[in-house]
CHARMM internal coordinates of N, CA and C (Angstrom, degrees):
IC EDIT
DIST 1 N 1 CA 1.4534
DIST 1 CA 1 C 1.5267
ANGL 1 N 1 CA 1 C 108.38
DIST 1 C 2 N 1.2903
ANGL 1 CA 1 C 2 N 115.66
DIHE 1 N 1 CA 1 C 2 N 129.56
DIST 2 N 2 CA 1.4637
ANGL 1 C 2 N 2 CA 121.03
DIHE 1 CA 1 C 2 N 2 CA 175.12
DIST 2 CA 2 C 1.5262
ANGL 2 N 2 CA 2 C 107.44
DIHE 1 C 2 N 2 CA 2 C -90.42
DIST 2 C 3 N 1.3089
ANGL 2 CA 2 C 3 N 116.12
DIHE 2 N 2 CA 2 C 3 N 122.28
DIST 3 N 3 CA 1.4571
ANGL 2 C 3 N 3 CA 120.55
DIHE 2 CA 2 C 3 N 3 CA -178.50
DIST 3 CA 3 C 1.5189
ANGL 3 N 3 CA 3 C 110.76
DIHE 2 C 3 N 3 CA 3 C -83.43
DIST 3 C 4 N 1.3318
ANGL 3 CA 3 C 4 N 115.43
DIHE 3 N 3 CA 3 C 4 N 155.38
DIST 4 N 4 CA 1.4533
ANGL 3 C 4 N 4 CA 122.35
DIHE 3 CA 3 C 4 N 4 CA -179.17
DIST 4 CA 4 C 1.5249
ANGL 4 N 4 CA 4 C 109.64
DIHE 3 C 4 N 4 CA 4 C -126.03
DIST 4 C 5 N 1.3188
ANGL 4 CA 4 C 5 N 115.69
DIHE 4 N 4 CA 4 C 5 N 172.79
DIST 5 N 5 CA 1.4591
ANGL 4 C 5 N 5 CA 120.21
DIHE 4 CA 4 C 5 N 5 CA 175.87
DIST 5 CA 5 C 1.5183
ANGL 5 N 5 CA 5 C 110.46
DIHE 4 C 5 N 5 CA 5 C -61.50
DIST 5 C 6 N 1.3248
ANGL 5 CA 5 C 6 N 117.93
DIHE 5 N 5 CA 5 C 6 N -31.49
DIST 6 N 6 CA 1.4669
ANGL 5 C 6 N 6 CA 120.92
DIHE 5 CA 5 C 6 N 6 CA 177.33
DIST 6 CA 6 C 1.5261
ANGL 6 N 6 CA 6 C 110.62
DIHE 5 C 6 N 6 CA 6 C -61.59
DIST 6 C 7 N 1.3301
ANGL 6 CA 6 C 7 N 117.77
DIHE 6 N 6 CA 6 C 7 N -35.23
DIST 7 N 7 CA 1.4612
ANGL 6 C 7 N 7 CA 121.64
DIHE 6 CA 6 C 7 N 7 CA 177.63
DIST 7 CA 7 C 1.5249
ANGL 7 N 7 CA 7 C 110.73
DIHE 6 C 7 N 7 CA 7 C -67.92
DIST 7 C 8 N 1.3318
ANGL 7 CA 7 C 8 N 116.33
DIHE 7 N 7 CA 7 C 8 N -41.20
DIST 8 N 8 CA 1.4684
ANGL 7 C 8 N 8 CA 120.99
DIHE 7 CA 7 C 8 N 8 CA 176.30
DIST 8 CA 8 C 1.5228
ANGL 8 N 8 CA 8 C 108.86
DIHE 7 C 8 N 8 CA 8 C -59.83
DIST 8 C 9 N 1.3307
ANGL 8 CA 8 C 9 N 116.42
DIHE 8 N 8 CA 8 C 9 N -46.02
DIST 9 N 9 CA 1.4604
ANGL 8 C 9 N 9 CA 121.11
DIHE 8 CA 8 C 9 N 9 CA -179.28
DIST 9 CA 9 C 1.5244
ANGL 9 N 9 CA 9 C 111.73
DIHE 8 C 9 N 9 CA 9 C -62.60
DIST 9 C 10 N 1.3353
ANGL 9 CA 9 C 10 N 117.45
DIHE 9 N 9 CA 9 C 10 N -39.38
DIST 10 N 10 CA 1.4663
ANGL 9 C 10 N 10 CA 121.42
DIHE 9 CA 9 C 10 N 10 CA 179.24
DIST 10 CA 10 C 1.5234
ANGL 10 N 10 CA 10 C 110.51
DIHE 9 C 10 N 10 CA 10 C -64.55
DIST 10 C 11 N 1.3151
ANGL 10 CA 10 C 11 N 117.40
DIHE 10 N 10 CA 10 C 11 N -41.91
DIST 11 N 11 CA 1.4619
ANGL 10 C 11 N 11 CA 120.72
DIHE 10 CA 10 C 11 N 11 CA 177.87
DIST 11 CA 11 C 1.5223
ANGL 11 N 11 CA 11 C 111.11
DIHE 10 C 11 N 11 CA 11 C -64.94
DIST 11 C 12 N 1.3287
ANGL 11 CA 11 C 12 N 116.98
DIHE 11 N 11 CA 11 C 12 N -43.61
DIST 12 N 12 CA 1.4629
ANGL 11 C 12 N 12 CA 120.50
DIHE 11 CA 11 C 12 N 12 CA 179.08
DIST 12 CA 12 C 1.5282
ANGL 12 N 12 CA 12 C 110.90
DIHE 11 C 12 N 12 CA 12 C -61.87
DIST 12 C 13 N 1.3251
ANGL 12 CA 12 C 13 N 116.97
DIHE 12 N 12 CA 12 C 13 N -41.13
DIST 13 N 13 CA 1.4654
ANGL 12 C 13 N 13 CA 120.93
DIHE 12 CA 12 C 13 N 13 CA 179.42
DIST 13 CA 13 C 1.5271
ANGL 13 N 13 CA 13 C 110.81
DIHE 12 C 13 N 13 CA 13 C -64.12
DIST 13 C 14 N 1.3244
ANGL 13 CA 13 C 14 N 116.75
DIHE 13 N 13 CA 13 C 14 N -40.85
DIST 14 N 14 CA 1.4626
ANGL 13 C 14 N 14 CA 120.57
DIHE 13 CA 13 C 14 N 14 CA 178.75
DIST 14 CA 14 C 1.5291
ANGL 14 N 14 CA 14 C 110.18
DIHE 13 C 14 N 14 CA 14 C -63.80
DIST 14 C 15 N 1.3127
ANGL 14 CA 14 C 15 N 116.93
DIHE 14 N 14 CA 14 C 15 N -44.66
DIST 15 N 15 CA 1.4635
ANGL 14 C 15 N 15 CA 120.73
DIHE 14 CA 14 C 15 N 15 CA 179.64
DIST 15 CA 15 C 1.5252
ANGL 15 N 15 CA 15 C 110.31
DIHE 14 C 15 N 15 CA 15 C -61.69
DIST 15 C 16 N 1.3288
ANGL 15 CA 15 C 16 N 116.51
DIHE 15 N 15 CA 15 C 16 N -44.51
DIST 16 N 16 CA 1.4635
ANGL 15 C 16 N 16 CA 121.00
DIHE 15 CA 15 C 16 N 16 CA -178.15
DIST 16 CA 16 C 1.5288
ANGL 16 N 16 CA 16 C 112.15
DIHE 15 C 16 N 16 CA 16 C -64.47
DIST 16 C 17 N 1.3244
ANGL 16 CA 16 C 17 N 116.83
DIHE 16 N 16 CA 16 C 17 N -34.06
DIST 17 N 17 CA 1.4594
ANGL 16 C 17 N 17 CA 119.79
DIHE 16 CA 16 C 17 N 17 CA -176.45
DIST 17 CA 17 C 1.5236
ANGL 17 N 17 CA 17 C 113.33
DIHE 16 C 17 N 17 CA 17 C -91.63
DIST 17 C 18 N 1.3266
ANGL 17 CA 17 C 18 N 116.77
DIHE 17 N 17 CA 17 C 18 N -10.54
DIST 18 N 18 CA 1.4586
ANGL 17 C 18 N 18 CA 119.77
DIHE 17 CA 17 C 18 N 18 CA -177.92
DIST 18 CA 18 C 1.5144
ANGL 18 N 18 CA 18 C 113.17
DIHE 17 C 18 N 18 CA 18 C 86.49
DIST 18 C 19 N 1.3184
ANGL 18 CA 18 C 19 N 117.22
DIHE 18 N 18 CA 18 C 19 N 3.87
DIST 19 N 19 CA 1.4679
ANGL 18 C 19 N 19 CA 120.79
DIHE 18 CA 18 C 19 N 19 CA 178.62
DIST 19 CA 19 C 1.5194
ANGL 19 N 19 CA 19 C 110.01
DIHE 18 C 19 N 19 CA 19 C -73.30
DIST 19 C 20 N 1.3152
ANGL 19 CA 19 C 20 N 116.55
DIHE 19 N 19 CA 19 C 20 N 156.70
DIST 20 N 20 CA 1.4618
ANGL 19 C 20 N 20 CA 120.58
DIHE 19 CA 19 C 20 N 20 CA 176.90
DIST 20 CA 20 C 1.5220
ANGL 20 N 20 CA 20 C 111.96
DIHE 19 C 20 N 20 CA 20 C -115.42
DIST 20 C 21 N 1.3264
ANGL 20 CA 20 C 21 N 117.22
DIHE 20 N 20 CA 20 C 21 N -6.81
DIST 21 N 21 CA 1.4634
ANGL 20 C 21 N 21 CA 121.51
DIHE 20 CA 20 C 21 N 21 CA -179.51
DIST 21 CA 21 C 1.5215
ANGL 21 N 21 CA 21 C 109.08
DIHE 20 C 21 N 21 CA 21 C -103.20
DIST 21 C 22 N 1.3379
ANGL 21 CA 21 C 22 N 115.70
DIHE 21 N 21 CA 21 C 22 N 132.39
DIST 22 N 22 CA 1.4645
ANGL 21 C 22 N 22 CA 121.38
DIHE 21 CA 21 C 22 N 22 CA -178.21
DIST 22 CA 22 C 1.5175
ANGL 22 N 22 CA 22 C 109.23
DIHE 21 C 22 N 22 CA 22 C -127.96
DIST 22 C 23 N 1.3298
ANGL 22 CA 22 C 23 N 115.72
DIHE 22 N 22 CA 22 C 23 N 132.12
DIST 23 N 23 CA 1.4672
ANGL 22 C 23 N 23 CA 121.05
DIHE 22 CA 22 C 23 N 23 CA 173.51
DIST 23 CA 23 C 1.5262
ANGL 23 N 23 CA 23 C 106.73
DIHE 22 C 23 N 23 CA 23 C -103.43
DIST 23 C 24 N 1.3241
ANGL 23 CA 23 C 24 N 114.84
DIHE 23 N 23 CA 23 C 24 N 120.66
DIST 24 N 24 CA 1.4635
ANGL 23 C 24 N 24 CA 121.03
DIHE 23 CA 23 C 24 N 24 CA -178.59
DIST 24 CA 24 C 1.5212
ANGL 24 N 24 CA 24 C 111.23
DIHE 23 C 24 N 24 CA 24 C -85.30
DIST 24 C 25 N 1.3247
ANGL 24 CA 24 C 25 N 115.86
DIHE 24 N 24 CA 24 C 25 N 166.10
DIST 25 N 25 CA 1.4687
ANGL 24 C 25 N 25 CA 122.36
DIHE 24 CA 24 C 25 N 25 CA -176.05
DIST 25 CA 25 C 1.5269
ANGL 25 N 25 CA 25 C 112.54
DIHE 24 C 25 N 25 CA 25 C -58.82
DIST 25 C 26 N 1.3326
ANGL 25 CA 25 C 26 N 117.73
DIHE 25 N 25 CA 25 C 26 N -29.01
DIST 26 N 26 CA 1.4656
ANGL 25 C 26 N 26 CA 120.32
DIHE 25 CA 25 C 26 N 26 CA -179.02
DIST 26 CA 26 C 1.5311
ANGL 26 N 26 CA 26 C 112.38
DIHE 25 C 26 N 26 CA 26 C -82.70
DIST 26 C 27 N 1.3442
ANGL 26 CA 26 C 27 N 117.41
DIHE 26 N 26 CA 26 C 27 N 2.12
DIST 27 N 27 CA 1.4549
ANGL 26 C 27 N 27 CA 121.80
DIHE 26 CA 26 C 27 N 27 CA 178.31
DIST 27 CA 27 C 1.5219
ANGL 27 N 27 CA 27 C 113.92
DIHE 26 C 27 N 27 CA 27 C 95.75
DIST 27 C 28 N 1.3203
ANGL 27 CA 27 C 28 N 117.50
DIHE 27 N 27 CA 27 C 28 N -11.83
DIST 28 N 28 CA 1.4674
ANGL 27 C 28 N 28 CA 119.02
DIHE 27 CA 27 C 28 N 28 CA 178.50
DIST 28 CA 28 C 1.5232
ANGL 28 N 28 CA 28 C 109.51
DIHE 27 C 28 N 28 CA 28 C -72.29
DIST 28 C 29 N 1.3224
ANGL 28 CA 28 C 29 N 114.78
DIHE 28 N 28 CA 28 C 29 N 154.73
DIST 29 N 29 CA 1.4518
ANGL 28 C 29 N 29 CA 120.43
DIHE 28 CA 28 C 29 N 29 CA -177.53
DIST 29 CA 29 C 1.5213
ANGL 29 N 29 CA 29 C 108.59
DIHE 28 C 29 N 29 CA 29 C -134.09
DIST 29 C 30 N 1.3246
ANGL 29 CA 29 C 30 N 116.08
DIHE 29 N 29 CA 29 C 30 N 135.01
DIST 30 N 30 CA 1.4613
ANGL 29 C 30 N 30 CA 121.12
DIHE 29 CA 29 C 30 N 30 CA -179.15
DIST 30 CA 30 C 1.5215
ANGL 30 N 30 CA 30 C 108.13
DIHE 29 C 30 N 30 CA 30 C -130.67
DIST 30 C 31 N 1.3310
ANGL 30 CA 30 C 31 N 115.80
DIHE 30 N 30 CA 30 C 31 N 136.92
DIST 31 N 31 CA 1.4589
ANGL 30 C 31 N 31 CA 120.40
DIHE 30 CA 30 C 31 N 31 CA 172.38
DIST 31 CA 31 C 1.5218
ANGL 31 N 31 CA 31 C 107.52
DIHE 30 C 31 N 31 CA 31 C -105.98
DIST 31 C 32 N 1.3249
ANGL 31 CA 31 C 32 N 115.66
DIHE 31 N 31 CA 31 C 32 N 118.70
DIST 32 N 32 CA 1.4518
ANGL 31 C 32 N 32 CA 121.72
DIHE 31 CA 31 C 32 N 32 CA -179.25
DIST 32 CA 32 C 1.5199
ANGL 32 N 32 CA 32 C 109.86
DIHE 31 C 32 N 32 CA 32 C -86.72
DIST 32 C 33 N 1.3265
ANGL 32 CA 32 C 33 N 117.11
DIHE 32 N 32 CA 32 C 33 N 153.87
DIST 33 N 33 CA 1.4642
ANGL 32 C 33 N 33 CA 121.79
DIHE 32 CA 32 C 33 N 33 CA -175.80
DIST 33 CA 33 C 1.5214
ANGL 33 N 33 CA 33 C 113.22
DIHE 32 C 33 N 33 CA 33 C -79.82
DIST 33 C 34 N 1.3314
ANGL 33 CA 33 C 34 N 116.96
DIHE 33 N 33 CA 33 C 34 N -23.98
DIST 34 N 34 CA 1.4653
ANGL 33 C 34 N 34 CA 119.21
DIHE 33 CA 33 C 34 N 34 CA -175.57
DIST 34 CA 34 C 1.5261
ANGL 34 N 34 CA 34 C 110.33
DIHE 33 C 34 N 34 CA 34 C -157.50
DIST 34 C 35 N 1.3337
ANGL 34 CA 34 C 35 N 114.56
DIHE 34 N 34 CA 34 C 35 N 167.75
DIST 35 N 35 CA 1.4623
ANGL 34 C 35 N 35 CA 119.87
DIHE 34 CA 34 C 35 N 35 CA 174.48
DIST 35 CA 35 C 1.5213
ANGL 35 N 35 CA 35 C 109.90
DIHE 34 C 35 N 35 CA 35 C -62.82
DIST 35 C 36 N 1.3193
ANGL 35 CA 35 C 36 N 116.73
DIHE 35 N 35 CA 35 C 36 N -38.06
DIST 36 N 36 CA 1.4692
ANGL 35 C 36 N 36 CA 120.35
DIHE 35 CA 35 C 36 N 36 CA 179.83
DIST 36 CA 36 C 1.5261
ANGL 36 N 36 CA 36 C 110.54
DIHE 35 C 36 N 36 CA 36 C -61.17
DIST 36 C 37 N 1.3187
ANGL 36 CA 36 C 37 N 116.96
DIHE 36 N 36 CA 36 C 37 N -39.85
DIST 37 N 37 CA 1.4633
ANGL 36 C 37 N 37 CA 120.50
DIHE 36 CA 36 C 37 N 37 CA 178.31
DIST 37 CA 37 C 1.5337
ANGL 37 N 37 CA 37 C 110.35
DIHE 36 C 37 N 37 CA 37 C -67.33
DIST 37 C 38 N 1.3193
ANGL 37 CA 37 C 38 N 116.94
DIHE 37 N 37 CA 37 C 38 N -38.52
DIST 38 N 38 CA 1.4725
ANGL 37 C 38 N 38 CA 121.03
DIHE 37 CA 37 C 38 N 38 CA 176.16
DIST 38 CA 38 C 1.5280
ANGL 38 N 38 CA 38 C 110.77
DIHE 37 C 38 N 38 CA 38 C -62.18
DIST 38 C 39 N 1.3207
ANGL 38 CA 38 C 39 N 116.37
DIHE 38 N 38 CA 38 C 39 N -44.10
DIST 39 N 39 CA 1.4656
ANGL 38 C 39 N 39 CA 120.45
DIHE 38 CA 38 C 39 N 39 CA -179.20
DIST 39 CA 39 C 1.5252
ANGL 39 N 39 CA 39 C 111.31
DIHE 38 C 39 N 39 CA 39 C -66.12
DIST 39 C 40 N 1.3296
ANGL 39 CA 39 C 40 N 117.16
DIHE 39 N 39 CA 39 C 40 N -35.97
DIST 40 N 40 CA 1.4691
ANGL 39 C 40 N 40 CA 120.56
DIHE 39 CA 39 C 40 N 40 CA 176.17
DIST 40 CA 40 C 1.5268
ANGL 40 N 40 CA 40 C 110.23
DIHE 39 C 40 N 40 CA 40 C -66.32
DIST 40 C 41 N 1.3373
ANGL 40 CA 40 C 41 N 116.52
DIHE 40 N 40 CA 40 C 41 N -40.47
DIST 41 N 41 CA 1.4626
ANGL 40 C 41 N 41 CA 120.35
DIHE 40 CA 40 C 41 N 41 CA 177.87
DIST 41 CA 41 C 1.5199
ANGL 41 N 41 CA 41 C 110.23
DIHE 40 C 41 N 41 CA 41 C -63.94
DIST 41 C 42 N 1.3289
ANGL 41 CA 41 C 42 N 117.10
DIHE 41 N 41 CA 41 C 42 N -40.95
DIST 42 N 42 CA 1.4601
ANGL 41 C 42 N 42 CA 120.85
DIHE 41 CA 41 C 42 N 42 CA 178.60
DIST 42 CA 42 C 1.5241
ANGL 42 N 42 CA 42 C 110.70
DIHE 41 C 42 N 42 CA 42 C -60.61
DIST 42 C 43 N 1.3157
ANGL 42 CA 42 C 43 N 117.00
DIHE 42 N 42 CA 42 C 43 N -45.57
DIST 43 N 43 CA 1.4692
ANGL 42 C 43 N 43 CA 120.32
DIHE 42 CA 42 C 43 N 43 CA 179.57
DIST 43 CA 43 C 1.5260
ANGL 43 N 43 CA 43 C 110.70
DIHE 42 C 43 N 43 CA 43 C -60.87
DIST 43 C 44 N 1.3257
ANGL 43 CA 43 C 44 N 116.71
DIHE 43 N 43 CA 43 C 44 N -42.28
DIST 44 N 44 CA 1.4658
ANGL 43 C 44 N 44 CA 120.88
DIHE 43 CA 43 C 44 N 44 CA 179.79
DIST 44 CA 44 C 1.5234
ANGL 44 N 44 CA 44 C 111.35
DIHE 43 C 44 N 44 CA 44 C -65.41
DIST 44 C 45 N 1.3262
ANGL 44 CA 44 C 45 N 117.11
DIHE 44 N 44 CA 44 C 45 N -45.69
DIST 45 N 45 CA 1.4636
ANGL 44 C 45 N 45 CA 121.40
DIHE 44 CA 44 C 45 N 45 CA -178.69
DIST 45 CA 45 C 1.5273
ANGL 45 N 45 CA 45 C 110.39
DIHE 44 C 45 N 45 CA 45 C -66.88
DIST 45 C 46 N 1.3356
ANGL 45 CA 45 C 46 N 117.53
DIHE 45 N 45 CA 45 C 46 N -42.70
DIST 46 N 46 CA 1.4629
ANGL 45 C 46 N 46 CA 119.98
DIHE 45 CA 45 C 46 N 46 CA 177.72
DIST 46 CA 46 C 1.5213
ANGL 46 N 46 CA 46 C 110.73
DIHE 45 C 46 N 46 CA 46 C -60.63
DIST 46 C 47 N 1.3209
ANGL 46 CA 46 C 47 N 117.07
DIHE 46 N 46 CA 46 C 47 N -37.81
DIST 47 N 47 CA 1.4555
ANGL 46 C 47 N 47 CA 120.90
DIHE 46 CA 46 C 47 N 47 CA 178.22
DIST 47 CA 47 C 1.5095
ANGL 47 N 47 CA 47 C 112.81
DIHE 46 C 47 N 47 CA 47 C -63.92
DIST 47 C 48 N 1.3285
ANGL 47 CA 47 C 48 N 116.68
DIHE 47 N 47 CA 47 C 48 N -33.21
DIST 48 N 48 CA 1.4625
ANGL 47 C 48 N 48 CA 120.10
DIHE 47 CA 47 C 48 N 48 CA 178.63
DIST 48 CA 48 C 1.5252
ANGL 48 N 48 CA 48 C 111.85
DIHE 47 C 48 N 48 CA 48 C -79.55
DIST 48 C 49 N 1.3346
ANGL 48 CA 48 C 49 N 116.88
DIHE 48 N 48 CA 48 C 49 N -34.38
DIST 49 N 49 CA 1.4594
ANGL 48 C 49 N 49 CA 120.48
DIHE 48 CA 48 C 49 N 49 CA -179.44
DIST 49 CA 49 C 1.5219
ANGL 49 N 49 CA 49 C 110.67
DIHE 48 C 49 N 49 CA 49 C -74.66
DIST 49 C 50 N 1.3216
ANGL 49 CA 49 C 50 N 116.54
DIHE 49 N 49 CA 49 C 50 N -42.62
DIST 50 N 50 CA 1.4701
ANGL 49 C 50 N 50 CA 122.33
DIHE 49 CA 49 C 50 N 50 CA -179.81
DIST 50 CA 50 C 1.5223
ANGL 50 N 50 CA 50 C 108.68
DIHE 49 C 50 N 50 CA 50 C -129.10
DIST 50 C 51 N 1.3305
ANGL 50 CA 50 C 51 N 116.74
DIHE 50 N 50 CA 50 C 51 N 78.21
DIST 51 N 51 CA 1.4662
ANGL 50 C 51 N 51 CA 117.63
DIHE 50 CA 50 C 51 N 51 CA -178.58
DIST 51 CA 51 C 1.5191
ANGL 51 N 51 CA 51 C 111.20
DIHE 50 C 51 N 51 CA 51 C -61.22
DIST 51 C 52 N 1.3420
ANGL 51 CA 51 C 52 N 116.00
DIHE 51 N 51 CA 51 C 52 N 148.98
DIST 52 N 52 CA 1.4613
ANGL 51 C 52 N 52 CA 118.31
DIHE 51 CA 51 C 52 N 52 CA 179.50
DIST 52 CA 52 C 1.5153
ANGL 52 N 52 CA 52 C 111.32
DIHE 51 C 52 N 52 CA 52 C -60.93
DIST 52 C 53 N 1.3104
ANGL 52 CA 52 C 53 N 115.67
DIHE 52 N 52 CA 52 C 53 N 144.18
DIST 53 N 53 CA 1.4636
ANGL 52 C 53 N 53 CA 120.66
DIHE 52 CA 52 C 53 N 53 CA 179.92
DIST 53 CA 53 C 1.5225
ANGL 53 N 53 CA 53 C 109.33
DIHE 52 C 53 N 53 CA 53 C -65.76
DIST 53 C 54 N 1.3147
ANGL 53 CA 53 C 54 N 115.52
DIHE 53 N 53 CA 53 C 54 N 142.11
DIST 54 N 54 CA 1.4618
ANGL 53 C 54 N 54 CA 119.86
DIHE 53 CA 53 C 54 N 54 CA 176.84
DIST 54 CA 54 C 1.5103
ANGL 54 N 54 CA 54 C 109.58
DIHE 53 C 54 N 54 CA 54 C -111.36
DIST 54 C 55 N 1.2883
ANGL 54 CA 54 C 55 N 115.99
DIHE 54 N 54 CA 54 C 55 N 164.98
DIST 55 N 55 CA 1.4649
ANGL 54 C 55 N 55 CA 119.73
DIHE 54 CA 54 C 55 N 55 CA -179.88
DIST 55 CA 55 C 1.5086
ANGL 55 N 55 CA 55 C 110.65
DIHE 54 C 55 N 55 CA 55 C 92.82
DIST 55 C 56 N 1.2874
ANGL 55 CA 55 C 56 N 114.33
DIHE 55 N 55 CA 55 C 56 N -171.12
DIST 56 N 56 CA 1.4607
ANGL 55 C 56 N 56 CA 119.17
DIHE 55 CA 55 C 56 N 56 CA -176.39
DIST 56 CA 56 C 1.5218
ANGL 56 N 56 CA 56 C 110.46
DIHE 55 C 56 N 56 CA 56 C -85.90
DIST 56 C 57 N 1.2882
ANGL 56 CA 56 C 57 N 114.14
DIHE 56 N 56 CA 56 C 57 N 151.23
DIST 57 N 57 CA 1.4533
ANGL 56 C 57 N 57 CA 119.46
DIHE 56 CA 56 C 57 N 57 CA 177.62
DIST 57 CA 57 C 1.5257
ANGL 57 N 57 CA 57 C 108.83
DIHE 56 C 57 N 57 CA 57 C -86.64
DIST 57 C 58 N 1.3186
ANGL 57 CA 57 C 58 N 116.27
DIHE 57 N 57 CA 57 C 58 N 157.58
DIST 58 N 58 CA 1.4639
ANGL 57 C 58 N 58 CA 118.45
DIHE 57 CA 57 C 58 N 58 CA 179.47
DIST 58 CA 58 C 1.5255
ANGL 58 N 58 CA 58 C 109.65
DIHE 57 C 58 N 58 CA 58 C -61.32
DIST 58 C 59 N 1.3037
ANGL 58 CA 58 C 59 N 115.19
DIHE 58 N 58 CA 58 C 59 N 144.09
DIST 59 N 59 CA 1.4578
ANGL 58 C 59 N 59 CA 120.00
DIHE 58 CA 58 C 59 N 59 CA -179.35
DIST 59 CA 59 C 1.5207
ANGL 59 N 59 CA 59 C 109.84
DIHE 58 C 59 N 59 CA 59 C -99.72
DIST 59 C 60 N 1.2871
ANGL 59 CA 59 C 60 N 114.01
DIHE 59 N 59 CA 59 C 60 N 144.96
DIST 60 N 60 CA 1.4530
ANGL 59 C 60 N 60 CA 120.54
DIHE 59 CA 59 C 60 N 60 CA 175.95
DIST 60 CA 60 C 1.5206
ANGL 60 N 60 CA 60 C 106.97
DIHE 59 C 60 N 60 CA 60 C -114.43
DIST 60 C 61 N 1.2923
ANGL 60 CA 60 C 61 N 115.75
DIHE 60 N 60 CA 60 C 61 N 130.52
DIST 61 N 61 CA 1.4718
ANGL 60 C 61 N 61 CA 117.95
DIHE 60 CA 60 C 61 N 61 CA 177.76
DIST 61 CA 61 C 1.5172
ANGL 61 N 61 CA 61 C 108.52
DIHE 60 C 61 N 61 CA 61 C -114.24
DIST 61 C 62 N 1.2784
ANGL 61 CA 61 C 62 N 113.70
DIHE 61 N 61 CA 61 C 62 N 139.28
DIST 62 N 62 CA 1.4572
ANGL 61 C 62 N 62 CA 120.25
DIHE 61 CA 61 C 62 N 62 CA 177.94
DIST 62 CA 62 C 1.5110
ANGL 62 N 62 CA 62 C 108.82
DIHE 61 C 62 N 62 CA 62 C -104.20
DIST 62 C 63 N 1.3008
ANGL 62 CA 62 C 63 N 115.82
DIHE 62 N 62 CA 62 C 63 N 132.87
DIST 63 N 63 CA 1.4626
ANGL 62 C 63 N 63 CA 120.89
DIHE 62 CA 62 C 63 N 63 CA 179.83
DIST 63 CA 63 C 1.5134
ANGL 63 N 63 CA 63 C 107.22
DIHE 62 C 63 N 63 CA 63 C -118.58
DIST 63 C 64 N 1.3078
ANGL 63 CA 63 C 64 N 116.27
DIHE 63 N 63 CA 63 C 64 N 129.54
DIST 64 N 64 CA 1.4605
ANGL 63 C 64 N 64 CA 119.56
DIHE 63 CA 63 C 64 N 64 CA 176.24
DIST 64 CA 64 C 1.5166
ANGL 64 N 64 CA 64 C 109.55
DIHE 63 C 64 N 64 CA 64 C -112.58
DIST 64 C 65 N 1.2967
ANGL 64 CA 64 C 65 N 116.35
DIHE 64 N 64 CA 64 C 65 N 144.91
DIST 65 N 65 CA 1.4701
ANGL 64 C 65 N 65 CA 122.16
DIHE 64 CA 64 C 65 N 65 CA -179.48
DIST 65 CA 65 C 1.4891
ANGL 65 N 65 CA 65 C 110.23
DIHE 64 C 65 N 65 CA 65 C -115.05
END
COOR INIT
IC SEED 1 N 1 CA 1 C
IC BUILD
C-alpha cells in the first residue's frame, strides 16, 4: 500500500482524539492496540510519504572582511 498525506492526517487525527481505529484513504481500516502503536505507525507512514532527504546538505560559508 502506498501511503498518502491523507493517511498521515488520519493517523494524526486519531492520536489527537484518543481513538485507536483509523480509516485509511484506500478504505482499509485498522484498530491499533495502543497510542504507542499509533505513534509508531505515524512515524512509519510519514517516512514513506516524505522520506528523509539523502545526500549532502547545502553548505553555508561565512566570509569575514
